[in-house]
py3Dmol code that shows the C-alpha trace and the ligand (Angstrom):
import py3Dmol

protein = """\
ATOM      1  CA  UNK A   1       4.886 -20.149  -6.842  1.00  0.00           C
ATOM      2  CA  UNK A   2       2.416 -20.525  -4.048  1.00  0.00           C
ATOM      3  CA  UNK A   3      -0.635 -18.853  -5.458  1.00  0.00           C
ATOM      4  CA  UNK A   4      -2.916 -19.178  -2.486  1.00  0.00           C
ATOM      5  CA  UNK A   5      -2.134 -18.163   1.017  1.00  0.00           C
ATOM      6  CA  UNK A   6      -3.877 -19.879   3.850  1.00  0.00           C
ATOM      7  CA  UNK A   7      -6.831 -17.865   5.033  1.00  0.00           C
ATOM      8  CA  UNK A   8      -5.762 -14.954   7.099  1.00  0.00           C
ATOM      9  CA  UNK A   9      -7.525 -14.029  10.253  1.00  0.00           C
ATOM     10  CA  UNK A  10     -11.051 -13.132   9.299  1.00  0.00           C
ATOM     11  CA  UNK A  11     -11.244  -9.706  10.791  1.00  0.00           C
ATOM     12  CA  UNK A  12     -13.888  -7.113  10.653  1.00  0.00           C
ATOM     13  CA  UNK A  13     -13.365  -4.434   8.077  1.00  0.00           C
ATOM     14  CA  UNK A  14     -14.235  -1.027   9.266  1.00  0.00           C
ATOM     15  CA  UNK A  15     -13.652   2.383   7.884  1.00  0.00           C
ATOM     16  CA  UNK A  16     -11.398   3.125  10.794  1.00  0.00           C
ATOM     17  CA  UNK A  17      -9.232   0.140  10.216  1.00  0.00           C
ATOM     18  CA  UNK A  18      -8.898   0.926   6.539  1.00  0.00           C
ATOM     19  CA  UNK A  19      -7.184   4.155   7.356  1.00  0.00           C
ATOM     20  CA  UNK A  20      -5.037   2.965  10.154  1.00  0.00           C
ATOM     21  CA  UNK A  21      -1.679   1.449   9.638  1.00  0.00           C
ATOM     22  CA  UNK A  22       1.610   0.495  11.064  1.00  0.00           C
ATOM     23  CA  UNK A  23       0.655   1.006  14.663  1.00  0.00           C
ATOM     24  CA  UNK A  24       1.016   4.718  14.396  1.00  0.00           C
ATOM     25  CA  UNK A  25      -1.891   6.904  15.292  1.00  0.00           C
ATOM     26  CA  UNK A  26      -3.320   7.348  11.907  1.00  0.00           C
ATOM     27  CA  UNK A  27      -6.397   9.448  12.123  1.00  0.00           C
ATOM     28  CA  UNK A  28      -9.245   7.122  11.408  1.00  0.00           C
ATOM     29  CA  UNK A  29     -11.747   9.921  11.256  1.00  0.00           C
ATOM     30  CA  UNK A  30     -10.402  11.833   8.324  1.00  0.00           C
ATOM     31  CA  UNK A  31     -11.407  10.150   5.160  1.00  0.00           C
ATOM     32  CA  UNK A  32     -10.071  11.913   2.140  1.00  0.00           C
ATOM     33  CA  UNK A  33     -12.879  13.553   0.233  1.00  0.00           C
ATOM     34  CA  UNK A  34     -14.216  11.187  -2.362  1.00  0.00           C
ATOM     35  CA  UNK A  35     -13.828  12.754  -5.757  1.00  0.00           C
ATOM     36  CA  UNK A  36     -16.165  10.288  -7.377  1.00  0.00           C
ATOM     37  CA  UNK A  37     -19.466  11.754  -8.523  1.00  0.00           C
ATOM     38  CA  UNK A  38     -22.335  11.193  -6.169  1.00  0.00           C
ATOM     39  CA  UNK A  39     -23.974   7.890  -6.857  1.00  0.00           C
ATOM     40  CA  UNK A  40     -20.981   6.675  -8.779  1.00  0.00           C
ATOM     41  CA  UNK A  41     -20.444   3.683  -6.593  1.00  0.00           C
ATOM     42  CA  UNK A  42     -23.336   1.529  -5.521  1.00  0.00           C
ATOM     43  CA  UNK A  43     -20.951  -0.247  -3.189  1.00  0.00           C
ATOM     44  CA  UNK A  44     -19.968   2.814  -1.249  1.00  0.00           C
ATOM     45  CA  UNK A  45     -20.825   1.016   1.966  1.00  0.00           C
ATOM     46  CA  UNK A  46     -18.572  -1.861   1.083  1.00  0.00           C
ATOM     47  CA  UNK A  47     -15.510  -0.449   2.730  1.00  0.00           C
ATOM     48  CA  UNK A  48     -13.553  -3.604   2.212  1.00  0.00           C
ATOM     49  CA  UNK A  49     -13.380  -3.281  -1.516  1.00  0.00           C
ATOM     50  CA  UNK A  50     -14.014   0.345  -2.278  1.00  0.00           C
ATOM     51  CA  UNK A  51     -12.027   2.968  -0.428  1.00  0.00           C
ATOM     52  CA  UNK A  52      -8.950   0.835  -0.186  1.00  0.00           C
ATOM     53  CA  UNK A  53      -8.038   1.615  -3.777  1.00  0.00           C
ATOM     54  CA  UNK A  54      -9.293   5.181  -3.841  1.00  0.00           C
ATOM     55  CA  UNK A  55      -5.805   6.646  -3.407  1.00  0.00           C
ATOM     56  CA  UNK A  56      -4.446   4.741  -6.377  1.00  0.00           C
ATOM     57  CA  UNK A  57      -3.846   6.257  -9.790  1.00  0.00           C
ATOM     58  CA  UNK A  58      -4.784   3.506 -12.234  1.00  0.00           C
ATOM     59  CA  UNK A  59      -4.380   5.796 -15.243  1.00  0.00           C
ATOM     60  CA  UNK A  60      -0.768   6.648 -14.472  1.00  0.00           C
ATOM     61  CA  UNK A  61       2.103   4.981 -16.270  1.00  0.00           C
ATOM     62  CA  UNK A  62       3.336   2.292 -13.868  1.00  0.00           C
ATOM     63  CA  UNK A  63       6.678   3.010 -12.266  1.00  0.00           C
ATOM     64  CA  UNK A  64       8.259  -0.048 -13.893  1.00  0.00           C
ATOM     65  CA  UNK A  65       7.675   1.565 -17.280  1.00  0.00           C
ATOM     66  CA  UNK A  66       9.370   4.808 -16.255  1.00  0.00           C
ATOM     67  CA  UNK A  67      13.040   5.629 -16.723  1.00  0.00           C
ATOM     68  CA  UNK A  68      15.156   5.396 -13.636  1.00  0.00           C
ATOM     69  CA  UNK A  69      12.731   3.322 -11.582  1.00  0.00           C
ATOM     70  CA  UNK A  70      14.262   1.447  -8.678  1.00  0.00           C
ATOM     71  CA  UNK A  71      12.954  -2.006  -7.836  1.00  0.00           C
ATOM     72  CA  UNK A  72      12.605  -3.812  -4.555  1.00  0.00           C
ATOM     73  CA  UNK A  73      11.628  -7.401  -3.818  1.00  0.00           C
ATOM     74  CA  UNK A  74       9.115  -7.987  -1.071  1.00  0.00           C
ATOM     75  CA  UNK A  75      10.155 -10.117   1.869  1.00  0.00           C
ATOM     76  CA  UNK A  76       7.587 -11.563   4.228  1.00  0.00           C
ATOM     77  CA  UNK A  77       8.181 -10.174   7.691  1.00  0.00           C
ATOM     78  CA  UNK A  78       8.250 -12.153  10.916  1.00  0.00           C
ATOM     79  CA  UNK A  79       5.160 -10.273  12.017  1.00  0.00           C
ATOM     80  CA  UNK A  80       3.100 -11.458   9.031  1.00  0.00           C
ATOM     81  CA  UNK A  81      -0.147 -13.303   9.735  1.00  0.00           C
ATOM     82  CA  UNK A  82      -0.015 -17.103   9.552  1.00  0.00           C
ATOM     83  CA  UNK A  83      -0.400 -18.262   5.982  1.00  0.00           C
ATOM     84  CA  UNK A  84       1.521 -15.357   4.494  1.00  0.00           C
ATOM     85  CA  UNK A  85       4.658 -17.361   3.827  1.00  0.00           C
ATOM     86  CA  UNK A  86       3.920 -17.647   0.120  1.00  0.00           C
ATOM     87  CA  UNK A  87       3.585 -13.922  -0.512  1.00  0.00           C
ATOM     88  CA  UNK A  88       6.016 -12.660  -3.124  1.00  0.00           C
ATOM     89  CA  UNK A  89       6.224  -9.544  -5.206  1.00  0.00           C
ATOM     90  CA  UNK A  90       8.020  -6.447  -6.322  1.00  0.00           C
ATOM     91  CA  UNK A  91       7.693  -2.727  -5.876  1.00  0.00           C
ATOM     92  CA  UNK A  92       9.013   0.027  -8.112  1.00  0.00           C
ATOM     93  CA  UNK A  93       9.604   3.684  -7.343  1.00  0.00           C
ATOM     94  CA  UNK A  94      10.266   6.330  -9.995  1.00  0.00           C
ATOM     95  CA  UNK A  95      10.790  10.058  -9.547  1.00  0.00           C
ATOM     96  CA  UNK A  96      10.908  13.024 -11.859  1.00  0.00           C
ATOM     97  CA  UNK A  97      11.271  12.051 -15.458  1.00  0.00           C
ATOM     98  CA  UNK A  98       8.435  12.199 -17.921  1.00  0.00           C
ATOM     99  CA  UNK A  99       5.655  11.687 -15.373  1.00  0.00           C
ATOM    100  CA  UNK A 100       7.154  13.961 -12.732  1.00  0.00           C
ATOM    101  CA  UNK A 101       6.689  13.684  -8.990  1.00  0.00           C
ATOM    102  CA  UNK A 102       6.752  10.188  -7.539  1.00  0.00           C
ATOM    103  CA  UNK A 103       5.228   7.031  -8.957  1.00  0.00           C
ATOM    104  CA  UNK A 104       5.039   3.801  -6.999  1.00  0.00           C
ATOM    105  CA  UNK A 105       3.830   0.477  -8.366  1.00  0.00           C
ATOM    106  CA  UNK A 106       3.352  -2.805  -6.563  1.00  0.00           C
ATOM    107  CA  UNK A 107       2.735  -6.352  -7.738  1.00  0.00           C
ATOM    108  CA  UNK A 108       2.067  -9.051  -5.167  1.00  0.00           C
ATOM    109  CA  UNK A 109       1.245 -12.746  -5.474  1.00  0.00           C
ATOM    110  CA  UNK A 110       0.264 -15.331  -2.905  1.00  0.00           C
ATOM    111  CA  UNK A 111      -2.239 -13.082  -1.173  1.00  0.00           C
ATOM    112  CA  UNK A 112      -5.586 -14.280   0.102  1.00  0.00           C
ATOM    113  CA  UNK A 113      -8.076 -14.003  -2.749  1.00  0.00           C
ATOM    114  CA  UNK A 114     -10.525 -11.163  -2.377  1.00  0.00           C
ATOM    115  CA  UNK A 115      -8.682  -9.635   0.541  1.00  0.00           C
ATOM    116  CA  UNK A 116      -7.608  -6.013   0.710  1.00  0.00           C
ATOM    117  CA  UNK A 117      -4.264  -4.648   1.773  1.00  0.00           C
ATOM    118  CA  UNK A 118      -2.601  -1.292   2.215  1.00  0.00           C
ATOM    119  CA  UNK A 119       0.934  -0.329   1.306  1.00  0.00           C
ATOM    120  CA  UNK A 120       2.819   2.777   2.378  1.00  0.00           C
ATOM    121  CA  UNK A 121       6.214   4.237   1.708  1.00  0.00           C
ATOM    122  CA  UNK A 122       8.226   4.010   4.915  1.00  0.00           C
ATOM    123  CA  UNK A 123      11.162   6.070   6.090  1.00  0.00           C
ATOM    124  CA  UNK A 124      13.543   3.302   7.143  1.00  0.00           C
ATOM    125  CA  UNK A 125      14.903   0.201   5.414  1.00  0.00           C
ATOM    126  CA  UNK A 126      13.133  -3.080   6.035  1.00  0.00           C
ATOM    127  CA  UNK A 127      15.994  -4.143   8.293  1.00  0.00           C
ATOM    128  CA  UNK A 128      15.421  -1.197  10.619  1.00  0.00           C
ATOM    129  CA  UNK A 129      12.252  -1.681  12.645  1.00  0.00           C
ATOM    130  CA  UNK A 130      10.557  -3.303   9.674  1.00  0.00           C
ATOM    131  CA  UNK A 131      10.622  -0.020   7.795  1.00  0.00           C
ATOM    132  CA  UNK A 132      10.166   2.371  10.703  1.00  0.00           C
ATOM    133  CA  UNK A 133       7.575   5.133  10.440  1.00  0.00           C
ATOM    134  CA  UNK A 134       5.742   6.225   7.350  1.00  0.00           C
ATOM    135  CA  UNK A 135       7.593   8.442   4.935  1.00  0.00           C
ATOM    136  CA  UNK A 136       6.130  11.946   5.182  1.00  0.00           C
ATOM    137  CA  UNK A 137       6.861  14.934   2.978  1.00  0.00           C
ATOM    138  CA  UNK A 138       6.159  17.177   5.968  1.00  0.00           C
ATOM    139  CA  UNK A 139       7.309  15.306   9.048  1.00  0.00           C
ATOM    140  CA  UNK A 140       4.663  15.421  11.724  1.00  0.00           C
ATOM    141  CA  UNK A 141       2.066  16.482   9.193  1.00  0.00           C
ATOM    142  CA  UNK A 142      -1.010  14.687   7.973  1.00  0.00           C
ATOM    143  CA  UNK A 143      -0.848  10.910   8.023  1.00  0.00           C
ATOM    144  CA  UNK A 144      -2.791  10.681   4.803  1.00  0.00           C
ATOM    145  CA  UNK A 145      -1.996  11.342   1.145  1.00  0.00           C
ATOM    146  CA  UNK A 146      -0.705  13.583  -0.238  1.00  0.00           C
ATOM    147  CA  UNK A 147       1.616  14.016   2.764  1.00  0.00           C
ATOM    148  CA  UNK A 148       2.230  10.280   2.696  1.00  0.00           C
ATOM    149  CA  UNK A 149       2.280   7.822  -0.180  1.00  0.00           C
ATOM    150  CA  UNK A 150      -0.325   5.072   0.143  1.00  0.00           C
ATOM    151  CA  UNK A 151      -1.541   2.330  -2.153  1.00  0.00           C
ATOM    152  CA  UNK A 152      -4.592   0.147  -1.853  1.00  0.00           C
ATOM    153  CA  UNK A 153      -4.395  -3.454  -2.983  1.00  0.00           C
ATOM    154  CA  UNK A 154      -7.185  -5.923  -3.606  1.00  0.00           C
ATOM    155  CA  UNK A 155      -6.200  -9.507  -4.295  1.00  0.00           C
ATOM    156  CA  UNK A 156      -7.995 -11.114  -7.228  1.00  0.00           C
ATOM    157  CA  UNK A 157      -9.212 -14.700  -7.392  1.00  0.00           C
ATOM    158  CA  UNK A 158      -5.633 -15.842  -7.960  1.00  0.00           C
ATOM    159  CA  UNK A 159      -4.302 -13.943  -4.968  1.00  0.00           C
ATOM    160  CA  UNK A 160      -2.613 -11.365  -7.182  1.00  0.00           C
ATOM    161  CA  UNK A 161      -2.797  -7.630  -6.580  1.00  0.00           C
ATOM    162  CA  UNK A 162      -1.313  -4.773  -8.553  1.00  0.00           C
ATOM    163  CA  UNK A 163      -1.530  -1.047  -7.986  1.00  0.00           C
ATOM    164  CA  UNK A 164       0.090   2.223  -8.956  1.00  0.00           C
ATOM    165  CA  UNK A 165      -0.101   5.510  -7.145  1.00  0.00           C
ATOM    166  CA  UNK A 166       1.419   8.905  -7.803  1.00  0.00           C
ATOM    167  CA  UNK A 167       2.333  11.989  -5.829  1.00  0.00           C
ATOM    168  CA  UNK A 168       3.085  15.401  -7.266  1.00  0.00           C
ATOM    169  CA  UNK A 169       6.207  15.744  -5.138  1.00  0.00           C
ATOM    170  CA  UNK A 170       9.424  13.753  -5.337  1.00  0.00           C
ATOM    171  CA  UNK A 171      10.324  11.715  -2.270  1.00  0.00           C
ATOM    172  CA  UNK A 172      14.028  12.172  -2.873  1.00  0.00           C
ATOM    173  CA  UNK A 173      15.978   9.667  -0.805  1.00  0.00           C
ATOM    174  CA  UNK A 174      13.606   9.824   2.157  1.00  0.00           C
ATOM    175  CA  UNK A 175      11.477   6.804   1.277  1.00  0.00           C
ATOM    176  CA  UNK A 176      13.583   3.759   1.978  1.00  0.00           C
ATOM    177  CA  UNK A 177      11.015   0.990   1.796  1.00  0.00           C
ATOM    178  CA  UNK A 178       7.414   0.037   1.220  1.00  0.00           C
ATOM    179  CA  UNK A 179       5.408  -2.016   3.709  1.00  0.00           C
ATOM    180  CA  UNK A 180       2.228  -4.019   3.072  1.00  0.00           C
ATOM    181  CA  UNK A 181      -0.444  -4.352   5.753  1.00  0.00           C
ATOM    182  CA  UNK A 182      -3.701  -6.326   5.726  1.00  0.00           C
ATOM    183  CA  UNK A 183      -6.500  -3.780   5.971  1.00  0.00           C
ATOM    184  CA  UNK A 184      -8.203  -5.864   8.627  1.00  0.00           C
ATOM    185  CA  UNK A 185      -4.961  -6.023  10.620  1.00  0.00           C
ATOM    186  CA  UNK A 186      -3.643  -2.523  10.016  1.00  0.00           C
ATOM    187  CA  UNK A 187      -1.026  -2.713  12.736  1.00  0.00           C
ATOM    188  CA  UNK A 188       0.419  -5.800  11.147  1.00  0.00           C
ATOM    189  CA  UNK A 189       3.415  -5.617   8.844  1.00  0.00           C
ATOM    190  CA  UNK A 190       3.087  -8.390   6.322  1.00  0.00           C
ATOM    191  CA  UNK A 191       5.851  -7.721   3.819  1.00  0.00           C
ATOM    192  CA  UNK A 192       8.492  -5.123   3.113  1.00  0.00           C
ATOM    193  CA  UNK A 193      10.605  -4.181   0.100  1.00  0.00           C
ATOM    194  CA  UNK A 194      13.676  -1.953   0.159  1.00  0.00           C
ATOM    195  CA  UNK A 195      14.268   0.694  -2.475  1.00  0.00           C
TER     196      UNK A 195
END
"""
ligand_1 = """\
1
CU
Cu 2.804 1.180 6.368
"""
view = py3Dmol.view(width=600, height=400)
view.addModel(protein, "pdb")
view.setStyle({"model": 0}, {"cartoon": {"style": "trace"}})
view.addModel(ligand_1, "xyz")
view.setStyle({"model": 1}, {"stick": {}})
view.zoomTo()
view.show()
């Protein structure tokens, strides 16, 4: 397995870019309130490594350990940045069951070490407009969790990233895929997995 991708475009990480995604008009001004106690993070200005994972739920049981989880294999999309060819991974989506709501877990390999990525549930299959728009519980509503399902991913030194996120509501059959975007290229669609 190709463990190291070629360096991606070295873009500037900004708070705005971290929230954007998929070329839709995500509202870059509305950061979710940070539940962490004041002073909890000395790196609060390091947007590249902090807020990207703030929507995750690391204490939740990963979806792949839940009954009835569906699995999808990531495929690198044509729009992926150069050097992404070696990216591989899986995503799992579980609903209801013992944990209730929706649980999504992602494991990716072949990412650029130390780089951050975003993943969202999307409303269309990968073969339809690379996943189409974001899945939303309330269509036309907020483009942030909990109305959408987002994960933050940070590749470790080996280029591996894992994350789990949860939502209190069940997505039903409305979330057809999950799409990964580099946080410094939020309009880019790097990889997609069908559920
Ligand atoms: Cu997306």
